[in-house]
N, C-alpha and C positions, 0 to 999 in steps of 0.2 A: 641599374641604369642600362639603357640601350647603347652598346658600344660597337654596333655593327659598323664596319668601315664604310666611309663614303666612297662612292665610285664616280669618277669624272669621265665623261666622254670628251676626247681631245679633238679639237678642230684646228687645222693649220691653213692659214690664208696665204695666197700668193698673188702677185701681179707680175706679169712677164717682163716688164721693163726693168725689174729689180733682180738682184742676184738670187737665182733659184737654189744655188748650192747650200744656202743657209737652211733650207727646209729639212733636209735629211738629218742634219745635226740637231735641229730643234726637236724633231720627232723622237730621237733617241734620248736627248737630254731631258726634255720635259717629263716624259714617261718615267725615266729612271729616278729623277728627283722626287716625283710624287709618290712613287712606290717606296722610296726610302723614308718618306714622311709618314708612311702608314696608310696611304690611300690606294685604291684600286683604279685601274684605267681601262678604257675601251678606245681603240683606234680603228678607223676604217682601213681596210686592206690598201696598202701602198700602191698596188697595181691598178686600182680602179680609176685613179686620176693621175695626171701628170705630176710626178714627184710626191704623190700621196697627199697633195694639197688641193684646196678649193679655189678655183678661179672661174668666175662666170656662172650663169644660171644652170647650165647642164651639170656642172660639177656639184652645184648646190643641191640640185634635185637628187643626185646620187647620195649625197650625205644625208639628206632628209630621209631617204629610204633606209639608209643604214640605221638611223635613229629609230625609225618606225619598227624595224626588225628587232631592235634591242630595247623596246619600250619596257620600262620597269626595271631595267638593269643598271641605269645610271641615275645619279641624283642631281647632277649639274653638268654644264658644258663649260670647258675652258677654251675660249677662242684665242688661239695663239697667233700672233703676227710676227713671223721671223723677218719678213720684209713689209713693205707698204700694205700689201693685202688687197683684196677685192671686195667691195661692199655689196655688190649685187649678188654675188655668190653666197655671201654670208647671210643675207636676209632670206634667200631662197632655201638655204640649208636649215635655218634655225627659227623661222617664223612660227612654226608649230611644235617646237621642241618640248614645251610644257614644263620646263625646269629653269632654275636660275642660270644665267650666263655670266661668266667672268671674262672681260676683254683684257687680255694681257699682251703687251707689246715689248719686243726686245729693244734694248738701248743700243745706239750706235757707240762705237769706240773711237776716240779722238785720233788714233793712229791708223784707222781703217775707214777713211772718208772718201776714197776714190770710187769711181763708178762701179768697179768690180766687187766692192765690199760694202758700200753704204746701204743701210737698211731702209731708212726713212719711215720706219714703223711709228715713230713719234707723230708724224703727220697722218699716216694711214689710219691710225687709231681714231682720229677725229672723223674720218669718212665713214667708218663702220658705226661709230656712235651716232653720227648725224642721221644716217639711213634708219637705224633702229628707232630713233626718236620719231622720224617721219611715219614709220609704220606702227608706232605705239608698242614696240616690243621692249619690255623691261630688261635691263642689263645692269651689271655691277662693275665698278672700277674702284681701285684703291690708289692712294698716293704712295710712291711717286708715279708719274705718268708712264714712264718706261722702266722696266725692271727685268733683270736676267733671272731665269729660273734657278740658277745656282746661288743666288744672293740670299742673305738673311731676310731682306725685305720681302722677297717672294715667299719664303717659308711662312712669314706672318700673313701674307695675302692668302695663301692656300688654307691655313687654319681658319682664318676669318670667313673665307668663302664656304668652307665645309660647314661651319656653324650656320651661315645664311641658308644653305641648302637644307640642313636639318630642320630649322624653324619653318622656312617657307613651305617645304614639301609636306611636313607633318601637320601643318596648321591650315592648309587649304580646306580640308575637310576633317573635322574631329568632333568628338562627343564629350560633353562635360555633364556630369551628374549633379543634380540638385536634390539632395536627400534630406527631406523635411521641408517645412515651410520656412519663409524668411524668419530669422530670429526676431521675435515680436518687438522687442525694444529697439531694434536697429533699423530704422528707416534708411539709414546710410547705406545699406547693402542692397537696396532695390535695384533691379535691372530689367531690361526688356529682352525677352526671348526672341522676338521677331527680328530685332536688330542683330542679335548674334547670328541668327540663321542667315541673314543677308551676307554675312562674312564666312559662311560655311561651317558655323559652329552650332551643332545640334544640342539642345538641352533635354536631358531625360530626367523627369521629376518623379520622385517617390515620396510617399508619406512616411513619417517615422513609425506609424503603426505597422507598416510592412517589415521594418527592421525588427520591431519587438516580436511580431509573430514568428519571424524566422529564427530569432534567438531561442524561442521556446522549443523549436524543433532540433536544435543542436544538442547532441548527446556527448558527454565527456568520453564515451567509448568510441566515438567516430574517429576515423583516421585523420580527417581534416582538423579536428580539435587537437589531437596529439601533435600534429605537425606544427600548427600555429602556436601551441603552448611551448614547444621547443624553441621556436624562433624568438618568441617574446622573452623567454627565460634568459636567453643569451644576449638580448638586445640592450637591456638596461638593468639597473639595480632595483630589485623588488623587496629588499629587506624591510620588514615591518608591515608589508601590505597583507591584509587578511586574505586567506586562501579563497574565500567565496568571491572576493572582489577580483582577484586574479582570474578566477574561472569565468566570471561575467565579462571581463575585458577580452578574454580569449574568445569567447563566443561571439562578441561583437566583431572582433577581427575576422573570424571565419565568415560571418554574414556579409560584412563589407567587401571582402575579397570575392565572394560569390556574386554579389550584386554588380561589382565592377566588371567581372568577366561576362556575366549574363547580358548586361546592357552595353557591353563593349565601350566602356568609359575610358577615355584617355586622361581625364582629370575629373575632379569632383569637389563639391563643397557640401559640408554637413551641418545641419542644425545641431549644435553640440550642447545647448542648454535651453530649457530647464528640465525637459521631460526625462532625459537620460538620468539625471541626478535624482529626480523624484521617483521614477518608476524602476530604474535598474540599480541605483545607488553608486553609479560610476560617472566619471568624467572622461571622455574619449580621447583626451590629448595625446596619450602615449600611442594609441592606435594610429592616429593621424601622423604622428612622428615617424612610425615605422613604415607607413605607406609612402610618405615623402622620401624617406631614405631609399626606397626601392625605385624612385623616379616616377611614382604616380602622384602628380601634383594634387594635394588634398588640403583645401582651405577650410578653416573653421568658421563658425557663425554664418554659415550659408553665403559666404562671399564669393559668388560665382565669378564676379568681375575681377577678382584677384586670382582665382584658379586659372584664368586664361593667361595672364602674364607669367604666372608660376610655371605653367607648361612651357611657355616660350623660353624662359630663362634656363630651365633645366635642359631643354633641347640644345640650346646654344653652348652652355658650359659643360654639358655631360656630367654635371654635379647635381646633387639634390637642391631643391628650392623650398622656400617656406614663406608663410604669410605672418607678418609681425604687425604690432601696433607702433605708430609714431607715439611714443609713450611719455618720455621724461626729458627735461633739459639735463645737461651734465654740467652742474655748477654754473660758472659764468662764461664758459667757452661757447662762443656763438656758432662755431662750426661742428659742435659735437652734441649728440643726443643719445638717449637710451632707446633701443628698439627691443621689443619684448613681446612674447605671448606665453600663455599658460604652460605650453608643453608640446606643441606640434612640430617644434624644430627638429629636423632629422639629425641622427647621430653624426652624419657626414659633415655637418656644420658646427658640431659642438666640440669644446675643448677636451671633454672627457665624457665617460658614460654618465647618463642622467640618473636620477633617483626618483622613483615613483612615490608620490605623497598624496595625501588627501587635499583637494583643492580648498584653500582656506576661505575663498569667497563664498563657495556653496555651503561649506560647513557653518559659516556665519549666518547665511541666509536661511538655510533649511534644516540645520542641525547636523551634528557629527555623524559621520558614517555614510554620507550620501555622495561624496565627490572624489572617490579614489580614482587616480589615473593621471593626475597632473605630473608631468615629467620635468623636473627642475634641473638646471645646470647653467652653463655659460656658453656663449657663442665664441668660437675660436677666432683669434686675430687673423684676418685675411683681407685681401682685396675683395670688393663685392660690387655687384650691379643691382640696382633697384628699379622697380617699375610698378605701375598700377594702371587700371583701366576703369572706364565707366561707359554706359550707353546713354546718349543724349540725342534726341531728335533724329533717330534713325542712324546715328553714327557711333562707331566704336572708337572712343578717344582714349589715348594713353599718354603717360609721361614716362621718361626713362632717364636714368643717370647712373653715375658711378661714385664710389667712395671706398671706405675701408672700415672694417671692424678693428678696433685698436686693442692693445693689451691693458687699457685702463681698467682699474678695479671698480666693481660695484659693491656697495656696502652689504655686509652680512644681513640676512633677513629679507632681502629682496627676493620674493618667490618667483617661480616660473623659470623660463629660459630667456636670457637677455644678453645683450652685448652693447658696448659703446661704439657708436658709429660716428665716423668723421666724414663729413660731406662739405666740399668747398661751397661757400656762399649758402650754407644751410638755411639761413634766415629767409633768403629769397625763395628757396625751394619750398619752405613751409608756407610762405605767403601764397605761392602759386597753388599749392595743394588745397589750401583753405578757400581761397577766393574763386577757384575754378570748380568747387563742389565735388572734389574727390573724397573718398572715405578716409577714415582714420587708420586703415590698414595699408601696408605696403609689402610687395613681394620682393624677395632677395634671393640671390645665389652667390656662390663664391666665384671670384675671378672677374676681370673686366671684359665683358662680352657685349657692351652696349653698341659698338659699331655694327656687329653682325645682327643683333636684334633690330636695330634701327633700319638697316638695309632691308631685312625681311619684311618688317612691318610696313614700311613706306613704299618700297618698290614692287613687292610681290603679293602682299596681302591687302593693301589699301587702307590700313588703319590711319586715323588722324593721330599724329604724334608730336609731343612737345619734348624737346631735349632740355634737360635740366643740368 
């Protein structure tokens, strides 16, 4: 997973009617708090403006130049209001910043309400937000309206905003691979490439024959083969898997890695049946699992429209994501269901190491020996966020919600990798998914990151979103 620290450019607003002495404290305090939380910061030299803050258009132009000189070095801007602040300087400074903006206002203290100490940032925050709305400049705020950088609430805000920045910045332009044709039996995974492109998502398509041809060229003596074999050996349990199947899965892993690098794919979807089973005698589940565990969102059954939210969920949580089926009821509990797939679930979401087996569906359909690669196990109990997307009439539409994987047991003999999910008002969620024409797949990641994904999707990326 990409764990590069997020860097915030810090902006401090001022309005001369209000106490300027608060600005120097805020500069020191905000930068110190953020660095303790694991983030890097950039601040304009204090000597360039009065008190190192922005007041008026001239100061705003100076700050805009500071951002221009540091383009690519910051992931978001935190607009801090130690006092009321100045909205004209703010828009001049940030109109072309090109990254998410968090508007943060200091709270007043009840024993410091005299003219020399009163901040009025509570009110000033509205002025900044108003002008940003007038100019069409997207920005982020979190509740409560005012918050001190030293508070626990601000720590939550900082982490949420960092997730917003990761999603928004990395998904403005990215590439998703579609390797193979749409799985023939699944019209449910149809999508529109041109719609995705309107949102900055480029689709690179390859035929499965390209994969098969490349596999023929992989030699067991190659360094890449040896490296991949070592990774896979330690990734899961291979007891009982025929050596020739391990070799073929390893070659597939080498080829997919090469394709991802060559086409600069940030995420991908794979046609995983029936050709691989018939021609190669393998099922690629475990290879997708290992890719997902590395943070390369990899959906099965050529579900490109779930590779997109998988990519977002992984960026937000900094944990692996996966694509699952809405698969089974869980007894009579209306708020629980079983989420499952054959084996693309990453180790980072599993309760223990998986076990590679022959896929029983393909063994039944095509005969024994054709489906080795199914990675079975159970999903670990954890808070989780779920999402999915579709393309409709030129729009990228998504739904988003939160729930948890519970410790509830699933009966022995249930193959694949599965977990019991508890989602409040699940029956309403299922009705929405079905009646709105979403597929039977859903993307999930560990942790509750819906607020950050929602903010990035709606404010900065322009996706149509339904909160569930």
